[in-house]
C-alpha positions as CSV (number, residue, x, y, z in Angstrom):
1,M,174.3,156.3,59.9
2,H,174.1,160.0,59.7
3,R,170.5,161.2,58.5
4,I,170.8,164.9,57.6
5,T,168.1,167.5,58.9
6,I,165.8,170.2,57.6
7,S,167.9,172.7,58.8
8,E,171.5,171.0,57.9
9,K,172.9,172.3,54.5
10,P,173.9,169.3,52.3
11,K,178.1,169.9,51.6
12,D,177.9,167.5,48.5
13,M,175.9,165.7,46.3
14,K,175.7,162.5,48.2
15,E,174.2,164.6,51.1
16,Y,172.1,166.5,48.9
17,L,170.5,163.2,47.7
18,D,170.0,162.1,51.3
19,W,168.6,165.6,51.6
20,L,166.1,165.2,49.2
21,K,165.1,161.9,50.4
22,V,164.3,162.5,54.1
23,V,163.3,166.4,53.7
24,H,161.3,166.1,50.9
25,E,160.3,162.4,51.0
26,I,161.4,161.6,46.9
27,D,161.6,158.5,45.7
28,L,164.7,159.1,43.3
29,V,164.1,155.7,41.8
30,E,160.3,156.6,40.6
31,A,161.2,159.8,39.9
32,E,164.1,159.2,37.6
33,N,161.9,156.8,35.9
34,Y,159.0,159.2,35.3
35,Y,161.4,162.1,34.0
36,N,162.7,159.6,31.6
37,L,158.9,158.7,30.6
38,V,158.2,162.3,30.5
39,V,161.0,164.4,28.7
40,P,161.1,162.2,25.5
41,V,157.4,163.3,24.9
42,I,158.2,166.8,25.4
43,L,161.0,166.4,22.9
44,E,158.8,165.0,20.0
45,D,156.2,167.3,20.5
46,F,158.7,170.2,20.5
47,K,160.1,168.7,17.3
48,C,156.7,169.5,15.7
49,S,156.0,172.8,16.9
50,P,155.8,176.0,14.8
51,S,158.9,177.8,16.7
52,W,161.1,174.6,16.1
53,K,159.7,174.6,12.5
54,W,160.0,178.3,11.9
55,I,163.9,177.9,13.0
56,I,164.3,175.0,10.7
57,D,163.0,176.7,8.0
58,N,164.6,180.1,8.0
59,L,168.3,179.1,9.0
60,K,169.4,179.4,5.5
61,I,167.6,182.6,4.9
62,L,169.0,184.2,7.6
63,D,172.3,182.9,6.5
64,G,171.6,184.8,3.1
65,Q,170.5,188.0,5.0
66,Y,173.9,188.0,6.8
67,L,175.9,187.6,3.9
68,I,174.2,190.5,2.0
69,A,174.5,192.6,4.8
70,K,178.3,191.9,6.1
71,G,180.1,189.9,2.9
72,Y,180.4,186.8,4.6
73,D,178.7,183.6,5.7
74,L,176.8,183.2,9.0
75,L,176.6,179.3,9.6
76,P,179.8,177.1,9.2
77,N,177.9,174.6,7.4
78,K,174.3,175.7,5.8
79,N,173.6,172.1,5.4
80,V,174.0,170.8,9.4
81,Y,171.0,172.0,11.3
82,P,171.2,172.5,15.1
83,E,170.5,169.3,17.2
84,L,167.8,169.3,20.1
85,L,169.4,167.7,23.3
86,T,167.7,166.9,26.4
87,K,169.1,166.9,30.1
88,S,169.9,163.8,32.0
89,F,168.0,163.0,35.4
90,Q,171.6,163.3,36.8
91,S,172.5,166.4,35.2
92,V,169.0,167.8,36.6
93,L,170.2,166.7,40.2
94,S,173.4,168.4,39.7
95,K,171.7,171.8,38.6
96,T,169.2,171.6,41.5
97,F,172.2,171.3,44.0
98,R,173.5,174.2,42.8
99,K,170.3,176.2,43.1
100,N,168.6,174.6,46.2
101,I,171.8,174.6,47.9
102,L,175.0,176.2,46.7
103,G,173.5,179.1,45.3
104,N,170.7,179.8,47.7
105,E,171.7,182.4,50.5
106,S,168.3,181.7,52.0
107,F,168.9,178.0,53.2
108,P,167.3,176.6,55.0
109,D,164.5,178.6,53.3
110,P,163.7,177.9,49.5
111,P,165.5,179.9,46.9
112,K,163.3,183.6,46.9
113,L,163.1,183.8,43.3
114,T,162.2,180.1,42.2
115,G,161.2,178.2,45.1
116,W,162.8,174.6,46.1
117,I,163.5,173.0,42.6
118,L,162.5,169.4,42.7
119,P,162.0,166.2,40.3
120,G,158.6,166.8,40.7
121,N,158.4,170.3,39.2
122,C,162.1,170.5,37.5
123,L,160.2,170.5,34.1
124,S,158.5,173.9,34.7
125,K,161.5,175.2,36.6
126,I,164.8,174.5,34.7
127,N,164.9,176.6,31.6
128,D,167.3,173.8,29.5
129,V,165.7,170.5,30.2
130,I,165.4,170.6,26.3
131,R,168.2,172.8,24.8
132,T,169.8,173.3,21.5
133,T,172.9,175.3,20.1
134,I,172.8,177.2,17.1
135,V,176.9,177.6,16.1
136,V,177.7,181.0,13.5
137,K,181.1,181.9,12.6
138,Y,181.7,185.4,13.9
139,L,181.0,187.3,17.2
140,D,178.5,189.6,15.6
141,G,176.7,186.6,14.3
142,I,175.2,186.1,17.6
143,E,173.5,189.8,18.3
144,F,172.3,189.4,14.4
145,L,170.7,185.8,15.1
146,A,169.3,186.8,18.5
147,H,167.3,189.8,16.9
148,K,166.1,187.9,14.2
149,L,165.0,185.2,16.4
150,K,163.1,187.6,18.3
151,V,161.2,189.4,15.6
152,G,160.5,185.6,14.0
153,L,159.5,184.0,17.3
154,G,157.1,186.8,18.6
155,S,155.7,185.9,21.7
156,A,157.2,182.4,21.9
157,L,160.3,183.9,23.1
158,C,159.9,184.8,26.5
159,G,163.5,186.2,27.3
160,E,167.2,186.2,26.6
161,S,170.4,186.2,28.5
162,W,173.9,187.5,27.3
163,E,176.3,185.6,29.6
164,A,179.7,186.8,30.5
165,R,180.9,185.0,33.2
166,E,184.3,185.2,35.4
167,V,185.1,181.8,34.5
168,G,185.7,182.7,30.8
169,Y,181.8,181.4,29.6
170,Y,180.6,183.6,27.0
171,A,177.2,183.0,25.0
172,A,173.7,184.3,24.3
173,H,170.6,182.3,25.6
174,T,167.2,182.8,24.0
175,Y,164.2,181.1,25.7
176,L,161.2,179.7,24.4
177,T,158.0,178.7,26.5
178,E,156.0,175.9,24.9
179,E,153.0,174.1,26.7
180,F,153.1,170.6,26.5
181,E,150.5,167.9,27.8
182,I,152.6,165.2,29.6
183,P,151.6,161.5,31.3
184,N,150.5,161.8,34.9
185,V,152.3,159.6,37.2
186,G,149.1,157.9,37.6
187,L,146.4,157.9,35.1
188,G,145.5,160.9,32.7
189,T,147.7,163.8,31.3
190,T,148.1,167.0,32.5
191,K,149.5,170.2,30.5
192,I,152.6,172.4,31.7
193,K,154.4,175.0,30.4
194,S,158.1,174.2,30.1
195,L,161.3,176.6,28.5
196,I,163.5,175.5,25.7
197,E,167.2,176.9,25.4
198,I,168.3,178.3,22.6
199,Q,172.2,178.8,22.9
200,I,174.3,181.0,20.3
201,T,177.7,180.7,20.5
202,T,180.7,181.0,17.7
203,Q,182.2,178.2,16.4
204,I,185.6,178.7,18.3
205,K,183.7,178.8,21.6
206,D,181.8,175.7,20.9
207,T,184.8,173.5,19.6
208,I,186.2,174.2,22.7
209,K,183.5,173.8,25.2
210,S,183.0,170.5,23.5
211,L,186.3,169.7,24.6
212,L,185.9,171.1,28.0
213,H,182.2,170.7,28.8
214,H,182.9,167.6,31.5
215,H,185.5,169.8,33.5
216,Y,183.2,172.7,33.9
217,E,180.3,170.5,34.8
218,E,181.8,168.7,37.9
219,R,183.8,171.4,38.7
220,R,180.7,173.9,39.1
221,I,179.8,171.7,42.1
222,T,182.9,170.8,43.7
223,M,185.0,173.8,43.5
224,D,185.7,175.9,46.5
225,K,184.3,179.6,45.9
226,N,186.8,181.1,48.1
227,V,189.7,179.3,46.0
228,R,191.8,182.2,44.0
229,W,192.0,180.3,40.6
230,Q,193.1,183.6,39.2
231,W,196.4,183.2,41.0
232,D,196.9,179.7,40.6
233,Y,198.5,179.3,37.5
234,N,199.1,175.4,37.9
235,S,195.5,174.7,38.3
236,E,193.1,173.5,35.6
237,E,190.7,176.6,36.2
238,F,193.3,178.9,34.9
239,S,194.0,177.4,32.0
240,A,190.6,176.4,31.2
241,N,189.1,180.0,32.4
242,Y,191.5,182.0,31.0
243,L,191.2,180.3,27.6
244,G,187.7,181.2,27.6
245,H,188.6,185.2,27.8
246,I,191.4,184.5,25.0
247,L,189.0,183.1,22.9
248,H,186.3,186.2,23.1
249,F,189.1,188.6,22.7
250,A,189.9,186.3,19.6
251,D,186.6,186.4,18.1
252,G,186.1,190.2,18.7
253,L,189.1,190.9,17.1
254,I,188.5,188.7,14.0
255,V,185.3,190.6,13.3
256,K,187.0,194.0,14.0
257,L,189.5,193.1,11.6
258,R,186.8,192.0,9.1
259,K,185.5,195.3,9.6
260,N,188.4,197.6,8.7
261,K,188.9,195.4,5.8
262,C,185.7,196.0,4.5
263,D,186.2,199.7,5.1
264,K,189.2,200.0,3.3
265,E,187.7,198.5,0.3
266,G,184.6,200.8,0.4
267,R,182.1,197.8,1.3
C-alpha cells in the first residue's frame, strides 16, 4: 500500500489524512475525541463572557440607533438573537488541508505565517471554531454594525476582514480573542487563547449562503484552480458564483435607491 512521504504533497483529503498520520504521527480518533470534549467547554464559557453579553444586550439598542440615523430598521427580526455555532472536527480537517496543503506555497515546509495547523493546535490557530452570524437588512448596516462592535467591544476585538472574493462571496468578519481554560489530554487544565468569528451579512446573502453552503465547502477542496469557471456557463460554479455578485449589486442598489428617496423627501 502506498504510504505518503514527508516531501510528497497530498493530492486529496484521503492522502492528507494519511500525511497527518505518517508525517505528524497524529491519532485522528484520539484527536477527534479530544476536540469534541474541549469545544463544548469553550462554547459554554464564551456564552458567559462579557463580550457575548454585550452583543446580546446591545443589538436592540443599535437597531434603534440605526433607525434614527437612517429611517429604517437595522435587523430583520429584533426578537431573534444570533446563534453561536461550533466547527465540526471534519470541517477543521478540511480547513487545515486548505491551509497546510492547497494554499501553502512553501510546501514541504509549513505555511510561513501560521506554521503547521494541526489538530493539536487548531483551537489557537483557526479563527472560527466558535462563530456566529449577525444578519442586517441593508448593505450599509454591515459597516454601521462593524463600527459599533469595534467601539463597544474595545480591546477584545482583535481584527476585522472585509471579504470580496472572485467567487461571489461578500461579508465582513470581526474577530474576538478570548482566553479559555480547557482540559488537558491527561490530568489538569491549561489556558489557551482562541479567536471567535462574528460574521456580518445581509438578509439576502444569508438566505443564499444557507442554500449553497455545502456546495461552497465541497468545491473549495475539490475544484481545480486552473479551471476557468467564468467561461463555463453550464457549470455549477458559474451559476453560484455569479449569483453572489448579482446579489451584492442588488444589495448596493437597494441602499442607493433608499438614499435617493430620502434625499427627495428632505430626510
